[in-house]
C-alpha positions as CSV (number, residue, x, y, z in Angstrom):
1,M,151.7,166.4,143.9
2,G,153.1,162.9,144.4
3,S,154.9,163.9,147.5
4,T,151.8,165.4,149.0
5,S,149.8,162.3,148.2
6,T,152.5,160.2,149.9
7,N,152.5,162.4,153.0
8,M,148.7,162.1,153.2
9,D,148.9,158.3,153.0
10,D,151.5,158.4,155.8
11,V,149.1,160.5,158.0
12,K,146.2,158.2,157.3
13,E,148.3,155.1,158.2
14,A,149.4,156.8,161.4
15,L,145.8,157.8,162.3
16,Q,144.6,154.3,161.6
17,S,147.4,152.8,163.8
18,I,146.5,155.2,166.6
19,S,142.8,154.3,166.2
20,Q,143.6,150.5,166.4
21,T,145.8,151.0,169.4
22,Q,143.1,153.1,171.2
23,T,140.5,150.5,170.4
24,A,142.6,147.7,171.8
25,L,143.3,149.9,174.9
26,L,139.5,150.5,175.3
27,T,138.9,146.8,175.0
28,A,141.5,146.1,177.7
29,V,140.1,148.7,180.0
30,Q,136.6,147.3,179.6
31,S,137.9,143.8,180.3
32,I,139.5,145.1,183.5
33,A,136.3,146.8,184.5
34,D,134.3,143.7,183.9
35,R,136.7,141.7,186.1
36,V,136.4,144.3,188.9
37,N,132.6,144.1,188.7
38,T,132.9,140.3,189.0
39,L,135.1,140.6,192.0
40,E,132.7,143.2,193.6
41,K,129.8,140.8,193.2
42,K,131.7,138.0,194.9
43,D,132.6,140.4,197.7
44,T,129.1,141.7,198.2
45,S,127.7,138.1,198.1
46,S,129.9,137.1,201.1
47,S,128.1,136.0,204.3
48,S,130.2,138.4,206.3
49,P,129.0,142.0,206.9
50,P,130.2,144.4,204.2
51,S,133.0,146.8,205.2
52,A,132.7,150.5,204.9
53,Q,135.1,150.4,202.1
54,A,132.9,147.8,200.2
55,L,129.9,150.0,200.8
56,D,131.7,153.0,199.3
57,R,132.7,151.0,196.3
58,S,129.3,149.6,195.6
59,A,127.9,153.1,195.9
60,T,130.0,154.5,193.1
61,P,127.8,157.2,191.6
62,L,128.2,155.9,188.0
63,K,127.3,152.4,189.1
64,T,124.1,153.6,190.6
65,G,122.9,155.2,187.5
66,F,123.7,158.9,187.9
67,T,126.7,161.2,187.8
68,K,127.1,162.7,191.3
69,T,128.2,166.3,191.8
70,P,131.1,166.4,194.2
71,T,129.9,167.2,197.8
72,S,131.9,170.4,197.9
73,E,129.9,171.7,194.8
74,L,126.5,170.8,196.1
75,P,124.7,173.9,197.3
76,A,123.3,173.2,200.8
77,E,120.4,175.2,202.2
78,A,120.7,176.8,205.5
79,G,120.1,174.4,208.4
80,T,120.3,171.3,206.2
81,Q,122.9,168.6,205.9
82,T,124.4,167.7,202.6
83,P,123.6,164.0,201.8
84,T,126.4,161.6,201.6
85,A,127.2,159.5,198.5
86,T,126.1,156.3,200.3
87,A,122.7,157.8,201.2
88,L,122.2,159.0,197.7
89,A,123.0,155.6,196.2
90,S,121.4,153.2,198.7
91,P,118.0,152.8,197.0
92,V,119.6,151.3,193.9
93,A,122.7,149.7,195.4
94,T,121.4,146.2,194.9
95,A,120.3,146.7,191.3
96,S,123.7,148.3,190.5
97,K,125.3,144.9,190.5
98,Q,123.9,144.3,187.0
99,F,125.7,147.3,185.6
100,T,129.3,148.3,184.7
101,S,131.0,151.3,186.2
102,R,130.3,153.5,183.2
103,V,127.1,155.0,182.0
104,I,127.1,155.5,178.2
105,L,124.7,158.4,177.5
106,T,125.3,158.5,173.8
107,T,127.8,157.7,171.0
108,Y,129.2,159.7,168.1
109,P,130.4,158.8,164.6
110,H,134.1,157.9,164.4
111,Q,134.3,157.6,168.2
112,I,137.0,155.3,169.4
113,G,135.5,151.8,169.9
114,I,132.5,152.5,167.7
115,S,132.4,150.4,164.5
116,P,128.9,149.8,163.3
117,L,128.1,146.6,161.4
118,P,127.5,147.5,157.8
119,L,123.8,148.0,157.0
120,N,122.7,148.6,153.4
121,W,118.9,149.2,153.5
122,G,117.3,148.0,150.3
123,A,120.0,145.3,149.5
124,P,118.6,142.3,147.7
125,D,119.7,139.6,150.2
126,P,120.3,139.5,154.0
127,L,124.0,139.1,153.9
128,S,124.7,142.1,151.7
129,R,122.0,144.1,153.6
130,G,123.5,143.3,157.0
131,P,121.7,142.7,160.3
132,V,119.9,145.3,162.3
133,T,122.0,145.6,165.4
134,V,120.6,147.5,168.4
135,S,121.6,145.8,171.6
136,R,123.6,147.7,174.2
137,S,125.3,144.6,175.7
138,P,129.1,145.0,176.2
139,S,129.8,142.7,173.2
140,T,127.5,144.6,170.9
141,I,127.3,148.3,171.8
142,G,130.3,149.2,169.6
143,R,128.7,147.4,166.7
144,R,125.3,149.0,166.8
145,N,123.9,150.3,163.6
146,A,120.4,151.1,164.9
147,I,118.9,153.3,167.6
148,G,116.3,152.2,170.1
149,A,115.6,148.8,171.5
150,H,114.0,145.5,170.6
151,G,110.5,144.8,171.8
152,G,108.8,148.1,170.9
153,S,106.9,149.4,173.9
154,Y,107.8,146.3,175.8
155,S,111.5,147.4,175.9
156,I,110.6,149.2,179.1
157,Y,109.7,146.0,180.8
158,Y,113.1,144.6,179.6
159,A,114.8,147.4,181.4
160,L,112.8,146.8,184.6
161,A,113.7,143.1,184.4
162,L,117.4,144.0,184.2
163,A,117.2,146.7,186.9
164,S,115.4,144.3,189.3
165,G,117.9,141.6,188.8
166,E,115.3,139.2,187.4
167,L,117.0,139.1,184.0
168,P,120.8,138.4,183.8
169,H,122.5,141.2,182.0
170,N,124.5,138.8,179.9
171,H,121.5,136.6,178.8
172,K,121.4,135.7,175.1
173,P,118.5,133.7,173.6
174,D,118.7,130.1,172.6
175,Y,117.0,130.0,169.1
176,T,117.0,126.2,168.8
177,N,113.8,125.1,167.0
178,T,112.5,128.6,166.7
179,E,112.7,128.9,162.9
180,P,109.7,130.3,161.0
181,A,106.9,127.7,160.8
182,V,106.4,128.5,157.1
183,S,108.6,130.0,154.4
184,I,107.8,133.3,152.8
185,G,109.6,135.2,150.1
186,P,111.9,136.7,149.3
187,F,110.0,139.1,147.0
188,P,111.4,141.9,144.9
189,Q,109.7,144.4,147.3
190,W,112.2,143.3,150.0
191,G,115.0,144.9,148.1
192,D,113.2,148.2,147.4
193,K,114.1,150.8,150.0
194,K,111.0,152.9,149.0
195,K,108.5,150.1,149.4
196,I,109.5,148.9,152.9
197,V,110.6,151.5,155.4
198,A,108.8,150.5,158.6
199,M,109.9,146.9,159.2
200,D,112.9,144.8,158.6
201,P,112.2,142.5,155.6
202,W,114.9,140.1,156.7
203,G,113.9,140.3,160.4
204,H,112.5,136.7,160.6
205,L,115.8,135.1,159.5
206,V,118.4,136.9,161.6
207,P,119.5,134.1,164.0
208,W,120.2,131.8,161.1
209,T,121.5,134.0,158.3
210,H,123.9,135.7,160.7
211,K,124.7,132.7,162.9
212,E,128.4,132.7,161.9
213,L,128.7,136.4,162.7
214,M,127.0,136.0,166.1
215,E,129.4,133.1,167.0
216,R,132.5,134.8,165.7
217,E,132.1,138.2,167.3
218,G,129.6,137.4,170.1
219,V,127.2,140.1,169.0
220,D,123.7,140.0,170.2
221,L,121.3,139.9,167.2
222,R,117.6,139.3,167.5
223,P,114.7,138.7,165.1
224,T,112.0,141.4,164.7
225,I,109.6,139.0,162.9
226,A,108.3,135.6,164.1
227,V,106.1,133.1,162.2
228,T,104.0,130.4,163.7
229,K,100.9,128.2,163.2
230,A,97.9,128.3,165.5
231,H,94.2,127.6,165.9
232,M,91.7,130.5,166.5
233,T,88.4,130.2,168.4
234,L,85.9,133.0,168.8
235,P,82.3,132.6,170.1
236,E,80.9,134.4,167.1
237,L,82.5,131.9,164.7
238,E,80.5,129.0,166.3
239,E,77.3,131.0,165.6
240,S,78.6,131.6,162.0
241,V,78.7,127.9,161.5
242,R,75.3,127.3,163.0
243,S,73.8,130.0,160.8
244,G,75.5,128.7,157.7
245,R,77.8,131.7,157.1
246,L,80.8,129.5,157.6
247,R,81.1,125.8,156.6
248,P,83.6,123.4,158.2
249,D,85.9,121.9,155.6
250,G,88.5,120.3,157.9
251,K,91.3,122.5,156.5
252,V,90.5,126.2,157.2
253,C,87.4,125.9,159.3
254,L,88.2,122.8,161.2
255,N,84.9,121.8,162.9
256,G,81.4,122.8,163.9
257,R,82.7,125.0,166.7
258,G,84.1,127.3,164.1
259,E,87.7,126.6,165.1
260,L,90.1,128.0,162.5
261,A,93.6,127.1,161.3
262,V,95.7,130.1,160.9
263,T,99.3,131.2,160.2
264,K,100.5,134.1,162.3
265,F,103.2,136.6,161.6
266,A,104.3,138.9,164.6
267,V,106.1,142.0,163.5
268,E,108.0,144.6,165.5
269,P,108.5,148.1,164.0
270,V,111.9,148.9,162.5
271,W,112.0,152.3,160.8
272,Y,114.4,153.3,158.0
273,L,114.4,157.0,158.9
274,P,115.1,158.5,155.4
275,G,112.3,156.4,154.0
276,V,109.9,157.3,156.8
277,A,110.6,161.0,156.4
278,E,110.1,160.7,152.6
279,R,106.7,159.0,153.2
280,F,105.6,162.0,155.3
281,G,107.1,164.6,153.0
282,I,109.4,166.0,155.7
283,E,113.1,166.3,156.1
284,E,114.9,163.5,158.0
285,G,116.4,166.1,160.4
286,V,113.0,167.3,161.4
287,L,111.8,163.8,162.0
288,R,114.8,163.0,164.1
289,R,114.4,166.1,166.2
290,S,110.7,165.6,166.8
291,L,111.2,161.9,167.8
292,F,114.0,162.9,170.2
293,E,112.2,165.8,171.8
294,E,108.7,164.2,172.0
295,T,110.0,161.1,173.7
296,G,111.6,163.1,176.5
297,G,115.1,162.9,175.0
298,M,115.1,159.1,175.4
299,Y,117.2,158.5,172.3
300,P,120.0,161.1,172.0
301,E,121.6,159.2,169.2
302,L,118.8,160.4,167.0
303,I,120.7,163.7,167.2
304,T,124.3,162.6,167.7
305,R,124.4,159.7,165.2
306,S,123.2,161.0,161.9
307,D,125.2,158.1,160.3
308,I,122.7,155.6,161.8
309,K,119.6,155.5,159.7
310,V,117.5,152.8,161.5
311,F,115.4,153.3,164.5
312,L,113.4,150.8,166.6
313,P,110.6,153.0,168.0
314,P,108.9,152.2,171.4
315,I,105.5,151.6,169.8
316,G,103.3,148.6,169.2
317,G,103.8,146.3,166.3
318,L,101.3,144.3,164.2
319,T,100.1,140.7,163.8
320,V,99.1,139.1,160.5
321,Y,96.6,136.3,160.5
322,V,96.6,134.3,157.2
323,F,93.8,131.8,156.4
324,G,94.6,129.2,153.7
325,D,97.9,128.6,152.1
326,P,100.2,131.5,152.7
327,A,101.7,131.1,149.3
328,N,98.4,132.2,147.8
329,M,98.9,135.8,149.1
330,S,101.6,136.5,146.5
331,D,100.0,134.5,143.6
332,P,98.3,137.0,141.3
333,S,96.1,134.3,139.9
334,K,94.5,133.7,143.4
335,R,91.8,136.0,144.8
336,L,92.7,137.8,148.1
337,A,90.4,139.2,150.7
338,L,92.0,141.6,153.2
339,R,91.0,143.3,156.5
340,I,93.3,146.0,157.9
341,H,92.2,146.4,161.6
342,D,93.5,148.9,164.1
343,E,93.4,147.9,167.8
344,C,90.4,148.7,169.9
345,N,90.7,147.0,173.3
346,G,87.2,148.1,174.5
347,S,85.4,146.6,171.6
348,D,87.7,143.9,170.2
349,V,88.3,142.3,173.6
350,F,85.4,143.4,175.9
351,G,82.6,143.9,173.4
352,S,81.9,147.6,174.0
353,D,79.1,148.7,171.5
354,I,80.1,152.3,171.2
355,C,82.0,151.5,168.0
356,T,81.9,149.0,165.1
357,C,85.4,147.6,165.7
358,R,84.7,144.0,166.9
359,P,81.8,143.5,164.5
360,Y,84.0,144.5,161.6
361,L,86.8,142.3,162.9
362,I,84.6,139.3,163.1
363,F,83.1,140.0,159.7
364,G,86.6,140.4,158.2
365,I,87.6,137.1,159.6
366,E,84.6,135.3,158.2
367,E,85.1,136.8,154.7
368,A,88.8,136.0,154.8
369,V,88.0,132.4,155.7
370,K,85.4,132.1,152.8
371,E,88.0,133.4,150.3
372,A,90.6,130.9,151.5
373,Q,88.0,128.0,151.3
374,N,87.3,129.1,147.7
375,G,91.0,128.5,146.8
376,G,92.2,132.0,147.4
377,S,93.7,133.8,150.4
378,G,92.2,135.5,153.4
379,V,94.3,138.0,155.4
380,V,93.6,140.0,158.6
381,I,96.3,142.4,159.8
382,Y,96.0,143.7,163.3
383,F,97.8,146.9,164.2
384,R,98.5,148.2,167.7
385,K,97.1,151.7,167.3
386,E,94.7,152.0,170.2
387,G,92.2,154.9,170.0
388,R,93.3,155.9,166.5
389,A,96.9,155.9,167.9
390,L,95.8,158.6,170.4
391,G,95.9,156.1,173.3
392,E,93.2,154.6,175.4
393,V,93.2,157.4,178.0
394,T,92.6,160.0,175.4
395,K,89.9,157.8,173.8
396,V,88.0,157.4,177.2
397,V,88.3,161.2,177.9
398,V,86.7,161.8,174.5
399,Y,83.9,159.3,175.4
400,N,83.3,161.3,178.6
401,A,83.0,164.5,176.6
402,R,80.5,162.9,174.2
403,K,78.3,161.3,176.9
404,R,78.2,164.4,179.0
405,G,77.0,166.3,175.9
406,E,74.4,165.2,173.4
407,D,76.7,162.7,171.6
408,R,75.6,163.6,168.1
409,A,77.2,162.4,164.9
410,S,77.6,166.0,163.8
411,D,80.0,166.6,166.7
412,Y,81.9,163.3,166.6
413,F,85.2,164.5,165.2
414,K,85.0,167.9,166.9
415,R,85.1,166.2,170.4
416,T,88.3,164.4,169.5
417,E,89.9,167.5,168.0
418,N,89.0,169.6,171.1
419,I,91.0,167.2,173.3
420,A,93.7,165.6,171.1
421,G,94.2,168.5,168.6
422,V,93.7,166.0,165.6
423,K,91.1,163.6,164.4
424,D,93.4,160.7,163.9
425,M,97.1,159.9,164.5
426,R,97.2,156.4,162.9
427,F,99.0,157.9,159.8
428,Q,98.4,155.0,157.4
429,A,101.3,156.0,155.2
430,L,103.5,153.3,156.8
431,M,100.7,150.6,156.8
432,P,101.2,149.2,153.3
433,D,104.8,148.0,154.1
434,I,103.5,144.8,155.5
435,L,101.5,144.1,152.3
436,H,104.8,144.6,150.3
437,W,106.5,142.2,152.6
438,L,103.8,139.5,152.2
439,G,104.2,139.8,148.4
440,I,100.7,141.1,147.9
441,T,100.4,142.9,144.6
442,K,96.6,143.4,144.4
443,I,93.5,143.1,146.6
444,D,90.3,141.6,145.3
445,R,88.1,142.4,148.3
446,M,89.1,145.1,150.7
447,L,87.1,144.6,153.9
448,S,87.3,148.2,155.1
449,M,85.4,151.4,154.6
450,S,88.4,153.6,155.6
451,N,89.4,156.1,152.9
452,M,92.8,156.7,154.6
453,K,93.6,152.9,154.4
454,H,92.4,152.7,150.8
455,D,94.4,155.8,149.7
456,A,97.6,154.6,151.4
457,I,97.5,151.2,149.8
458,V,96.6,152.4,146.3
459,G,99.2,155.1,146.7
460,Q,101.8,152.4,147.1
461,G,100.9,150.8,143.8
462,I,98.6,148.0,145.1
463,P,95.2,148.1,143.3
464,I,92.0,147.4,145.2
465,H,89.3,145.9,143.0
466,E,86.3,145.8,145.4
467,R,85.6,147.6,148.7
468,V,83.2,145.8,151.1
469,E,81.4,147.8,153.8
470,L,80.1,146.4,157.1
471,P,76.6,145.1,156.7
472,E,73.9,147.2,158.3
473,E,72.6,144.4,160.6
474,L,76.1,144.2,162.2
475,I,76.2,147.8,163.3
476,P,75.4,148.3,167.1
477,A,72.9,151.0,167.8
478,D,75.2,153.1,169.9
479,S,77.9,153.1,167.2
480,R,75.7,154.8,164.6
481,V,77.2,158.1,165.8
482,E,80.7,156.9,164.8
483,I,79.9,155.1,161.5
484,D,77.6,157.9,160.2
485,A,80.1,160.6,161.1
486,K,82.9,158.6,159.3
487,I,80.8,158.0,156.2
488,T,80.0,161.7,155.9
489,A,83.7,162.5,156.3
490,G,84.7,160.2,153.4
491,Y,84.4,156.6,154.4
492,F,83.3,154.3,151.6
493,T,79.6,153.4,151.3
494,T,77.2,152.3,148.6
495,G,74.4,153.8,150.6
496,H,73.2,157.2,151.7
497,R,75.6,160.0,152.8
498,M,73.8,162.2,155.4
499,T,73.4,165.9,155.2
500,D,74.5,168.1,158.1
501,D,70.9,168.3,159.4
502,E,70.6,164.5,159.3
503,L,73.9,164.1,161.1
504,K,72.6,166.3,164.0
505,A,69.6,163.9,164.4
506,V,71.9,160.9,165.0
507,Q,72.4,160.6,168.7
508,G,74.0,157.9,170.9
509,R,73.1,156.9,174.4
510,I,73.8,159.4,177.1
511,W,74.7,158.5,180.7
512,E,71.1,158.8,182.0
513,D,70.2,156.1,179.5
514,I,73.1,153.9,180.4
515,D,72.5,154.2,184.2
516,H,68.9,153.0,183.7
């Protein structure tokens, strides 16, 4: 038995030695490739016309972003000429200067050169937890412990900036003077892997808590949360002051124009896949496969890297607006008013009256300010989930179906289901994570009628003491179809719930009315 154990130890040592040698060789090869790329750039930037040899080299198929089938294997149709490598590559020859000679389609566990930085989701401090590492830069790709890319949906613009040459491929941010404007936490919830699964609780501290690692290894680590202070001005708030609904105090409501002092938290999504799967009651493998297939195979590591448990999805994030002292949010002795708001560009920004979104947003801000002025805390959280997360195109198509019909409250959800297949894809199961991160343990006044938001928050162990509906006088006439349909479907109200016959009588404007 002892001899067998010794032999196994010898084998392990030999394999480890081979692995270290291969890693060193890979590093050396990459260094040579980087040097060749540098020389090529100098060559192609010369004022003299490029030689045929230089053209061939710059048109290397892997450098231009695809793997070219050898000419002899390309099936040519009768009467056609097989394209040359240079012709195939020419549209992207200039952009290829940003890239190395290899295209890394995916990685695998235990692959040579792959050594992810340790990441222990749910650890009680940032150093033992480890940084979320997702960059594919040469200095970092072998150390990645997350799938996806920074920036959410904006990661595509990052790719365009690189491809067009506007952004240097080796750029690293300078984080001087970018520290969070206020301190927050840490709270016990940050170390609970069941309470926070959709954001990185330590994401606002990355450039500072891991500064030594970044300098020592040259890894590219970036924050996923930013905190700042700002002023907010909205035309309705000036009217709120004039009407007496808001009073200037010089601290929260700064003046007679209704200008507000606010602390802002911008948050990018960071998903801990086992936790997300558990929230939805599905297997992690099912979640991974669906994410891979329904994003067109954009992230093959969802399939090939089961050892990586973190994913930065290409979706919108959220912004938290805090009125009053941010420390009051986590103080159970202070009252807290909260508005959870999902994006609606048409109403929130441009004032469309087909829904109650902007009126409820303004009402939520007013009530949050009042709570802060009374010594408590007011919080408005704005999620990027346009059109109930169905997207703006789908939302507008549904509008067309409504307005070409009779636009009755009784058919409100049916129109959406006929087109999208579901009533709603916001899936509020992940929404309470931000409340845990803010240290919120109870909500005194919930400025929302949504049963889905209420149930998700209470389901995460945060009690709601009072639910506040949108006042009748703030509901636009054309949005009665929406609000009455939602109330009948389960939205909170202290008023009347309509019968089916009453719902059929609620009708919005049709296009003939709009045109005139």
